KELUMKOL-419607 format. One line per 5 residues: number of its first residue (from 1); their letters; for each residue x, y, z of C-alpha. Coordinates in Angstrom, 3 decimals. Example, Ala and Ser with C-alpha at 12.3 -4.5 7.8 and 13.67 -1.06 7.14 Angstrom:
BEGIN
1	as	12.300/-4.500/7.800  13.670/-1.060/7.140
//
This chain:
BEGIN
1	mnnvi	101.172/99.258/114.718  101.438/102.496/117.312  100.834/106.130/115.428  99.573/104.941/111.856  99.383/108.827/110.892
6	inlpa	101.773/111.585/112.188  100.182/115.119/111.837  103.055/117.618/110.716  103.166/121.069/112.605  101.966/124.491/110.672
11	sgrvv	105.180/125.676/110.650  108.958/125.002/109.782  110.454/123.058/107.062  110.220/119.585/106.025  112.004/117.383/103.767
16	fvgdt	110.484/114.356/101.932  113.295/111.560/100.984  111.968/108.543/98.815  113.898/105.009/98.661  117.150/104.784/99.512
21	hgdiq	117.329/100.907/99.588  120.600/101.091/101.336  122.096/103.991/100.093  123.293/105.144/103.214  125.286/108.079/101.797
26	ashlv	122.029/109.509/101.115  120.677/109.388/104.511  123.771/110.632/106.056  123.363/113.608/103.373  119.539/114.396/104.800
31	vrqyv	120.417/114.254/108.263  123.593/116.888/108.078  122.143/118.911/105.871  118.731/119.029/107.001  117.430/117.379/110.192
36	kknyy	120.516/118.851/112.101  119.044/121.817/111.162  116.100/121.591/112.567  113.642/120.658/109.575  111.278/117.971/109.654
41	avflg	112.619/114.804/107.518  109.775/112.385/106.319  111.630/109.186/104.629  108.913/106.994/102.816  109.853/103.939/103.492
46	dyidr	112.352/101.115/101.738  115.498/101.649/103.841  116.838/98.050/102.974  117.376/95.856/99.942  118.904/96.249/96.934
51	geksk	121.719/98.366/98.192  124.772/96.321/99.673  124.368/99.192/102.727  121.204/98.048/103.787  121.548/97.082/107.160
56	enidf	124.017/99.932/107.941  121.451/102.573/106.102  118.612/101.201/108.416  120.838/100.959/111.904  121.537/105.249/110.779
61	llsar	118.566/105.823/110.985  117.546/104.090/113.687  119.888/105.581/115.652  119.767/108.838/114.236  115.820/109.022/114.919
66	kqypn	116.718/108.256/118.603  118.716/111.533/118.677  116.648/113.679/116.571  112.622/113.438/117.141  112.036/115.420/113.818
71	lilla	113.237/112.499/112.022  110.111/110.402/110.533  110.680/106.599/108.874  107.409/105.410/107.704  106.932/101.883/106.277
76	gnhem	107.826/100.657/103.388  107.162/97.193/101.763  110.558/96.204/101.870  110.168/96.644/106.284  107.390/94.471/106.133
81	smiep	108.514/91.828/104.230  107.822/89.033/107.250  104.141/89.971/106.556  104.060/90.480/102.764  106.910/89.074/101.366
86	vspsn	109.385/90.944/98.790  112.240/89.989/95.984  114.695/91.276/96.339  115.365/90.517/100.254  119.223/90.490/100.127
91	fwdrl	119.189/92.536/103.759  116.200/89.911/105.179  118.479/87.218/103.929  121.504/88.091/105.870  120.219/88.339/109.281
96	ndqet	119.781/85.231/111.709  116.755/84.095/113.509  116.749/86.654/115.978  118.601/89.553/114.115  114.978/89.052/111.736
101	aeyae	112.821/88.921/114.740  114.192/91.927/116.466  114.105/93.915/112.768  110.452/92.952/112.408  109.034/94.183/115.900
106	ifkef	110.853/97.219/115.231  109.128/97.776/112.139  105.747/97.132/112.946  105.519/100.047/114.528  106.385/102.067/111.616
111	plavs	103.534/104.890/110.619  101.818/104.524/107.463  101.689/108.210/106.562  102.180/111.980/107.286  99.839/114.552/107.063
116	gngfi	99.993/118.387/106.433  98.820/121.614/105.028  96.683/120.040/101.874  99.287/117.025/101.615  99.462/113.511/102.939
121	avhag	102.770/111.236/102.155  103.004/107.553/102.327  105.576/104.845/100.761  102.793/103.786/97.637  98.856/103.958/97.318
126	lpdld	95.867/105.419/99.294  93.428/103.146/101.381  90.043/102.946/100.145  88.663/104.884/103.191  86.874/107.957/103.569
131	slkew	88.470/109.920/106.344  92.185/110.083/108.724  89.860/109.222/110.913  89.068/105.544/109.760  92.806/104.700/108.811
136	nnikp	92.997/103.760/112.274  91.151/100.650/111.588  93.978/99.314/108.933  95.176/95.999/110.182  98.647/94.489/108.951
141	gddnw	98.613/92.580/105.779  94.378/94.139/105.055  93.702/95.062/101.481  94.095/98.746/102.433  97.365/97.993/103.973
146	mkilw	98.388/96.281/100.844  97.469/99.813/99.252  99.497/102.117/101.622  102.548/99.679/100.796  102.563/98.119/97.472
151	adfre	99.929/100.178/95.149  101.147/101.520/91.866  99.218/104.853/90.502  98.975/105.276/86.840  97.948/108.436/84.510
156	kpgey	94.652/106.621/83.079  91.099/107.011/83.575  89.273/104.456/85.832  89.677/103.313/89.483  90.819/99.799/89.766
161	lgslc	92.861/98.995/86.650  93.887/95.738/87.760  97.269/94.252/89.167  101.259/93.047/87.755  103.186/90.669/90.053
166	grmkl	101.246/91.415/92.932  101.130/95.443/92.886  97.698/97.112/92.504  97.104/99.541/89.836  95.051/102.813/90.583
171	gkdyf	93.412/105.298/88.226  92.791/109.050/87.908  89.557/108.700/89.040  90.403/106.382/92.127  93.215/109.296/93.410
176	nrima	90.913/111.654/92.455  88.316/110.556/94.867  90.594/109.582/97.936  91.729/112.554/97.813  89.191/114.550/97.847
181	slnkn	87.806/112.357/100.833  90.731/113.643/102.679  90.376/117.284/101.979  94.393/116.758/100.553  95.672/118.262/97.068
186	vlirs	98.981/116.705/96.605  100.300/113.037/97.038  104.286/112.308/97.901  105.031/109.140/97.518  108.090/106.783/96.071
191	hdpya	107.960/103.094/95.641  107.323/102.634/92.135  110.441/103.161/89.630  108.418/103.396/86.397  105.913/106.228/87.703
196	permf	106.636/109.657/86.354  107.503/111.747/88.733  104.237/114.514/88.346  100.763/112.688/87.999  97.307/113.994/88.302
201	nnrcl	97.717/117.457/87.104  100.631/117.896/89.388  99.201/116.729/92.347  100.994/113.547/92.706  104.803/113.207/93.483
206	tlfts	107.258/110.054/93.382  110.441/110.267/94.788  113.600/108.369/95.076  116.602/109.204/96.995  118.655/106.115/95.866
211	aaygr	121.631/105.563/93.644  120.121/102.077/93.619  118.311/102.969/90.285  120.626/104.604/88.528  119.609/108.397/88.566
216	lrkia	119.970/111.262/89.954  119.046/110.965/93.667  116.042/113.661/94.448  114.372/115.110/97.646  111.489/117.517/98.246
221	ildma	111.451/120.442/100.674  108.283/122.401/101.612  107.587/125.284/103.823  104.384/124.038/106.115  102.958/127.153/106.786
226	kwvks	101.371/126.892/103.000  98.598/125.290/102.215  99.614/123.083/99.188  97.990/123.490/96.061  100.228/121.448/93.940
231	iddfe	103.602/119.859/93.225  104.789/123.276/92.428  104.374/124.355/96.566  107.608/122.069/96.380  110.960/122.986/96.016
236	lisf	112.865/119.621/93.848  116.218/119.271/94.634  118.581/116.701/92.899  121.820/115.525/93.854
//
């Protein structure tokens, strides 16, 4: 992993994109409507599996990233199946050995987070670390790596609320403690289709941008010059 955290500039506009899971239509729309108009675009991981166009989707995004440096692809747990297996894994199941090795090599370089004025964006959860600088010590497969890629949040008091099917559940006290130590007000994430869109007093936003879940796709747009205080500082768009 090269850059664990990408720091966004303090001006301009950014669009956040939740799990696309093979929804190449959604990816095309974001690139056409936002990336080509000089928005930063932060895709929150899980570009593959579930959808039938998984390979086409990730190949399109990798190609677009080469053309547009303002497009950022974060790691999702489905891209990291070679380290921690996922299910369903229809993308990986259809690859030959050489293709599997090639994609695994590309995906392992994906950053884990994006940071900006008052906010941080990851795929799933937050590591139990006191500063962003400490994130550089995270190793693939370790406990903090697992939290970033696999953890779920629940609107309940407490810190560690147990786990279900290998997915750790983190509570309100954990969220508040880690966000305070990072000096961040809002977390943008995806990963968990069972989470409310807004949690923790309007400070945790869960986005999905895939038709695979049978719901409207949603993205979030932000003016990066703002110091983000709550989810109300974002423009949420459904399509």
